[in-house]
C-alpha positions as CSV (number, residue, x, y, z in Angstrom):
1,M,-1.6,47.6,37.0
2,G,-1.8,44.2,37.3
3,L,-2.7,41.8,39.9
4,S,-0.8,39.7,41.4
5,I,-2.0,36.7,43.4
6,S,1.5,36.5,45.1
7,G,1.2,36.8,49.3
8,I,-2.4,35.4,48.6
9,P,-2.2,31.7,51.3
10,G,-0.8,29.0,49.8
11,V,-0.3,30.5,46.1
12,D,3.1,30.7,47.2
13,A,3.6,27.4,48.4
14,V,2.3,26.0,45.1
15,R,4.4,28.4,43.2
16,E,7.4,26.8,44.7
17,R,6.6,23.0,44.8
18,V,5.5,23.7,41.5
19,G,9.1,25.3,40.1
20,R,11.3,23.2,42.4
21,E,9.4,20.3,40.5
22,L,9.5,21.6,37.2
23,F,13.4,22.6,37.7
24,A,14.6,19.5,39.1
25,R,12.6,17.7,36.5
26,V,15.2,20.1,33.9
27,A,18.5,20.3,35.5
28,G,18.7,17.8,37.6
29,P,19.5,16.9,41.3
30,G,23.0,19.0,40.9
31,G,21.0,21.5,39.5
32,T,21.2,24.6,42.1
33,A,24.5,24.6,42.6
34,T,24.8,24.8,39.0
35,R,22.7,27.2,39.0
36,G,24.7,28.8,41.7
37,R,28.0,28.9,39.8
38,I,26.8,29.7,36.6
39,H,25.4,32.7,37.8
40,D,27.2,33.9,40.6
41,T,30.9,32.9,40.0
42,P,33.1,36.7,38.9
43,G,34.5,36.5,35.5
44,P,34.0,37.6,31.5
45,R,31.1,36.1,29.2
46,W,31.1,35.3,26.5
47,F,27.4,37.4,26.3
48,G,26.5,40.6,28.3
49,P,23.6,41.4,29.7
50,D,22.4,43.0,26.5
51,R,22.5,40.5,24.0
52,P,19.3,38.7,22.9
53,I,20.4,35.2,23.9
54,R,20.0,36.0,26.9
55,V,17.0,36.9,26.3
56,V,15.5,33.9,24.5
57,H,17.5,31.5,26.6
58,G,16.4,32.9,29.8
59,D,12.4,32.4,28.7
60,A,10.4,29.7,29.6
61,S,8.9,29.6,25.7
62,M,12.5,27.2,25.6
63,F,9.6,24.6,26.8
64,V,8.7,24.9,23.4
65,G,11.2,24.9,21.2
66,G,13.3,22.6,22.6
67,L,10.5,20.0,21.5
68,R,10.6,21.1,18.3
69,A,13.8,21.6,18.1
70,L,13.9,17.3,18.6
71,L,11.2,16.5,16.0
72,L,12.8,19.3,13.1
73,Q,15.9,17.4,13.8
74,S,15.1,13.9,13.4
75,L,14.3,14.1,9.8
76,H,18.2,14.1,9.0
77,P,18.5,10.6,8.4
78,L,22.6,10.7,9.5
79,A,21.5,12.8,12.5
80,M,19.3,10.4,13.8
81,A,20.7,7.7,13.2
82,A,23.6,8.7,15.5
83,V,20.9,9.9,18.8
84,A,19.1,6.7,18.5
85,A,22.1,5.0,18.7
86,H,24.5,6.6,21.2
87,S,22.1,9.7,23.2
88,G,20.4,7.0,25.2
89,Y,16.9,9.5,24.6
90,R,14.8,6.3,25.1
91,G,16.5,4.8,28.1
92,D,17.8,8.1,30.7
93,P,15.7,11.2,28.4
94,W,15.7,13.5,31.6
95,G,19.5,12.8,31.4
96,R,19.4,13.6,28.2
97,L,17.6,17.0,29.2
98,Q,19.5,17.8,31.9
99,R,22.6,18.0,29.7
100,T,21.4,19.4,26.9
101,S,19.6,22.7,29.6
102,T,23.3,23.3,31.8
103,F,25.1,23.2,28.2
104,L,22.8,26.3,27.3
105,A,22.7,27.7,30.4
106,V,26.8,27.6,31.0
107,T,27.3,28.9,27.7
108,T,24.2,31.5,27.7
109,F,25.3,33.0,31.1
110,G,28.1,30.9,32.5
111,T,31.8,32.7,32.5
112,A,33.5,32.3,29.9
113,E,36.6,29.4,31.2
114,D,33.2,27.4,31.7
115,A,31.9,27.7,29.1
116,G,34.9,26.7,27.3
117,R,35.1,23.7,29.0
118,A,31.6,22.8,28.2
119,V,32.3,23.2,24.8
120,A,35.5,21.3,25.7
121,H,33.3,18.5,26.6
122,V,30.8,17.9,23.8
123,R,33.1,18.3,21.5
124,E,35.2,15.3,22.9
125,V,32.5,13.3,22.8
126,H,30.9,14.0,19.6
127,E,34.1,13.0,18.2
128,R,34.3,9.6,19.7
129,I,30.4,9.3,17.7
130,R,29.7,7.3,14.6
131,G,28.9,4.0,13.1
132,T,26.6,3.4,10.1
133,T,22.2,3.6,9.6
134,A,20.5,0.8,8.6
135,D,21.5,2.1,5.0
136,G,25.5,1.4,5.4
137,A,25.8,5.8,4.9
138,A,28.3,6.1,8.1
139,Y,27.3,9.0,10.1
140,H,30.1,11.5,13.2
141,A,28.8,13.7,15.2
142,A,31.1,16.0,15.0
143,D,31.1,16.0,11.1
144,P,30.3,19.7,10.3
145,H,27.8,19.1,8.6
146,L,25.9,17.6,11.0
147,L,26.7,19.8,13.6
148,E,25.4,23.0,11.6
149,W,22.7,20.8,11.1
150,V,21.7,19.9,14.6
151,H,22.3,24.1,14.9
152,V,20.3,25.4,13.0
153,A,17.1,23.1,13.9
154,E,18.1,25.1,17.1
155,V,18.4,28.0,17.1
156,D,14.9,28.8,14.6
157,S,12.8,26.5,17.1
158,F,14.3,28.2,19.2
159,L,13.5,32.0,17.6
160,R,9.7,30.8,17.1
161,A,8.4,30.1,20.8
162,H,10.0,32.1,21.7
163,R,8.2,34.9,19.2
164,R,5.1,33.8,19.9
165,F,5.4,33.4,23.2
166,G,8.4,35.2,24.6
167,A,7.5,37.4,27.5
168,H,9.5,40.4,26.0
169,P,9.9,39.3,22.3
170,L,11.7,41.5,19.9
171,D,12.1,43.1,17.3
172,G,13.8,42.1,14.1
173,A,16.9,43.3,15.0
174,G,16.8,41.7,17.9
175,Y,15.7,38.2,16.3
176,D,19.3,38.9,14.2
177,G,21.2,39.4,16.7
178,Y,20.6,36.3,18.1
179,V,21.4,34.6,15.7
180,A,24.7,36.4,15.9
181,D,24.7,35.5,19.9
182,A,24.7,31.4,18.7
183,A,25.7,31.4,16.6
184,K,29.0,31.8,19.0
185,V,28.3,28.4,20.9
186,A,28.0,27.3,17.3
187,T,31.2,28.4,16.3
188,E,33.0,27.1,18.8
189,L,31.2,23.8,18.6
190,G,33.4,22.7,15.6
191,V,30.8,24.5,12.6
192,P,32.2,26.6,10.2
193,D,30.8,29.3,9.0
194,P,27.1,29.3,11.0
195,P,24.0,31.8,10.3
196,R,24.1,35.6,11.4
197,D,20.7,36.4,10.5
198,R,17.2,35.2,10.1
199,A,17.9,36.1,5.7
200,E,21.3,33.2,6.6
201,L,19.4,31.2,8.8
202,A,16.7,30.2,6.2
203,A,18.7,30.5,3.5
204,R,20.7,27.4,5.4
205,L,17.3,25.7,6.4
206,A,16.1,25.4,2.8
207,A,19.4,23.9,1.8
208,Y,19.2,21.2,3.6
209,R,16.3,20.8,2.9
210,P,17.4,17.8,-0.3
211,E,18.8,15.8,2.8
212,L,15.4,15.0,4.5
213,R,13.0,12.0,4.8
214,S,11.3,10.4,6.8
215,T,13.0,7.5,8.4
216,R,11.6,5.0,11.0
217,P,13.4,6.2,14.2
218,A,12.1,9.8,12.9
219,R,8.7,8.6,12.7
220,D,9.1,6.1,16.4
221,A,11.0,9.7,18.0
222,A,8.6,11.4,17.5
223,R,6.0,9.0,18.5
224,F,8.2,9.2,22.2
225,I,8.1,12.2,22.5
226,L,4.6,13.2,22.0
227,L,2.3,10.9,23.2
228,N,4.8,8.1,25.4
229,P,7.2,10.6,27.6
230,P,8.1,9.2,30.4
231,L,5.4,11.1,33.4
232,P,3.9,11.3,35.1
233,W,-0.2,10.7,34.1
234,A,-0.4,13.9,36.0
235,A,1.8,15.6,34.5
236,R,1.2,14.3,31.5
237,P,-1.8,17.0,30.2
238,P,0.1,20.1,30.5
239,Y,3.6,18.0,28.5
240,A,0.6,17.6,26.0
241,V,-0.5,21.4,25.7
242,L,3.5,22.0,25.4
243,A,3.6,19.0,22.6
244,A,0.6,20.3,20.5
245,N,2.4,23.8,20.5
246,A,6.1,22.7,19.5
247,V,3.8,20.7,16.6
248,S,1.7,23.0,15.3
249,L,5.4,25.7,14.9
250,L,6.5,23.2,12.4
251,P,6.1,23.9,9.5
252,L,3.8,21.6,6.6
253,W,6.8,20.3,4.8
254,A,9.1,18.7,7.8
255,R,5.1,17.5,9.6
256,R,4.0,15.3,6.7
257,P,7.5,12.9,6.8
258,L,6.9,12.6,11.4
259,F,2.6,11.5,9.9
260,L,2.0,14.5,12.3
261,P,-1.1,16.4,11.7
262,Y,-2.0,19.3,10.4
263,L,-5.4,22.3,12.3
264,P,-5.6,25.4,11.5
265,V,-8.1,26.5,12.9
266,V,-7.3,24.5,15.5
267,E,-3.9,25.5,16.2
268,E,-4.8,29.3,15.9
269,T,-6.8,29.6,18.6
270,G,-7.5,26.4,21.5
271,V,-3.2,25.5,21.0
272,R,-2.0,28.5,21.0
273,L,-4.6,29.7,24.3
274,A,-3.6,26.5,25.7
275,G,0.0,27.3,25.3
276,Q,0.4,30.7,26.0
277,G,-1.8,30.4,29.4
278,L,1.2,27.7,30.3
279,V,4.3,29.0,29.5
280,R,3.1,32.2,31.5
281,T,2.5,28.8,34.0
282,I,5.7,27.6,34.1
283,R,7.4,31.0,33.8
284,W,5.4,32.5,36.6
285,A,6.4,28.6,38.5
286,M,10.5,28.9,37.5
287,A,10.9,33.0,38.1
288,P,13.5,32.7,40.4
289,P,13.7,34.2,44.5
290,A,14.9,38.1,44.3
291,P,18.5,38.0,44.8
292,Q,19.9,40.1,46.9
293,E,22.1,41.3,44.6
294,P,22.5,41.5,40.9
295,R,22.6,38.5,39.1
296,T,24.5,37.8,35.3
297,G,20.5,37.5,33.6
298,G,17.9,34.2,33.3
299,E,15.2,35.6,35.1
300,D,12.6,34.4,33.4
301,G,11.6,31.0,34.3
302,G,13.7,29.3,31.1
303,P,14.7,26.3,31.7
304,A,17.9,27.1,31.1
305,S,18.1,30.3,34.0
C-alpha cells in the first residue's frame, strides 16, 4: 500500500499552486475553459478512451518528449528555417508551446468536429509559410516531406519519453498502436503515408538522416531551448533536469551536429533518477481534481490533458 501525502496540512495548497502555474504555462490564460471544452463537450472522438494515444499524450512524460522533439526536428535545415523565420519561438516561446499543447489536446481528446477544425487551421497556416534558407533552398511548411519529418521526430520523441518516464508504460503492441493512432492525425495534416508501427517509424527516421545536418539556426535553437529558456531563476533548476533528460534520449548521431555532450554514466544514474523524480512531481501537481462525472481521458497530468 502506497503512502499518500494528500490531506497533509499545506501539501494540497502547494500542489494546487504548482499545478496551476504549470498548467498556465503550457495551456495559456484560457486553458481552463479550453480544457473544459475539450473533455466535456459531447460527441464522437477520433480516439476512444482505450486508445494508446490517450495514454501517451495524457502523461507528464510529454514534457521531456516535447523538448527532445524540438531538438531533433531542428536538424532538418528546411524545417528549421521555417521555424526560425515564422514560428516566433524566440519572441513568443510560451505562445508557441500553448498552441502546440492545445492542438495535441484537441486532436487527442476533443470531439471529431473540434479536431477537424484544429487541423484545418494548422493546414491553413502551413500553406502560408514559404521562404528560402540562407543557402537559397526553398521551403514550404505544407510540403508533405517536411510535414512527415516533423511528425516522425515528434512521435519518436513522445514514444521514447513515455517508455522511460510514463506512469503506465505500454507493451510493444501498445506502442505500435500509438504510432498508428498518431498516423491518423498526420494524415489529416497532409502526410500521405505516415508510419503505422515502430518498425516503419524507425525506417522512416533512418531514411531522413542523409538530409539532416548541423546549421547555425539549429545550434542557436538548441542553446536557446537548453541554456536560455524564458523562465524565472527559481524554475530553471527543474527545467534543467527536463532538458538533460531530453538530451539523454537523443541518439549520438543527433547530438553531434548540435554539439551536445554524451556522458553515459551520469545519464544512466543521476540524470535519469532526477528525471523520474521530477516527472512524478509534475504528474502529481498537474493531476486534475476528481471529476463529478467520468471524463473523456487525459488524467495523468500531461501537458495535453
